[in-house]
C-alpha angles and dihedrals in degrees: 000000000000091000092049092051092049091048091053091050091048090050090055090052094048091045094054116111117269094235139023108267124204112227120238108226096187135353143176121196094167093218092136108024144327090291093221098302115148138188126243134121132298094249103034123104092218134054120177107153113112113228123228112266116217132179138187102220099199092056097030088228118145135185140171128246138193134189130177152113100267117121112239092013109188145179111246119214121231127238092278087073096043136076123042106001096152088128087072092066107119091015126089148253114232131187144143120239130187123187136188178017101172132067114284135218116258120230130031131312137169109300097176131019123190130178142176091205093267108046121041121199131186138195115207130210139173119257110281122229119278127258099010132089109251119200118225124196109184118188113228093224124109092229090060089077108281113157140191109260123216094191097254102091092248122133113269140199118284116277120234125233089246091056093048091048091050094050093046089050093063112018114184097162133031118173135177116203117251099168111088099143120127090234104072095188097053108021107181087194128168109195131171127202129197143160101021114184133175106204123202123241126248094280089064097045117116105252121251112257121251117275123270087252090063090049088052091052089052091053091050092049091051091048093051091048091051092049092051092051091050092051091048091052091048091051092051090048091057 
């Protein structure tokens, strides 16, 4: 019985993943459809416009696109990205964004806006290059640059960790900026979005497996147990 128990434990050790793996809380790769994403504005509570869905057949890669005249046009995340996402604290928000073909506004503006219905936070970024998908990896830590948003697009005061935790714990709105045109009142923007991922923080990361030394100890323990059982059987036989 002892040997069997040790073998089971050793199997669990050997079967553990080779590296710690961050959990994906929510993701959209758009390879089938728009996955429920909509288009609205960064600071609006509603978003009902359906984005264009585009796909490159040879690579089976899809993405969504929006174009329009609305100031602060934005992609609005579906329910999979809303609700209690406190596990993402300390993790990151990743996505690919492509803008063009019109002139863009210099400087930084809100790239992401999140809200729990009471507190609204923003993360700002400079205008990305035209015509190419640019990957963003935004740390979900207040010190990374999250700010209080007042709904105007202006820079705000730094957010606290408590505020970011509170908002992540009850997300009601999650927007990604799609208005990078230099004319804020009539933004003729064409913006594409792909590969959105909400990555869990360290507390939700799969633990690293025990070291190879510990595995070696397990093998030795099993070997000793087997040897003892054999000796005991030999003694009873005599």
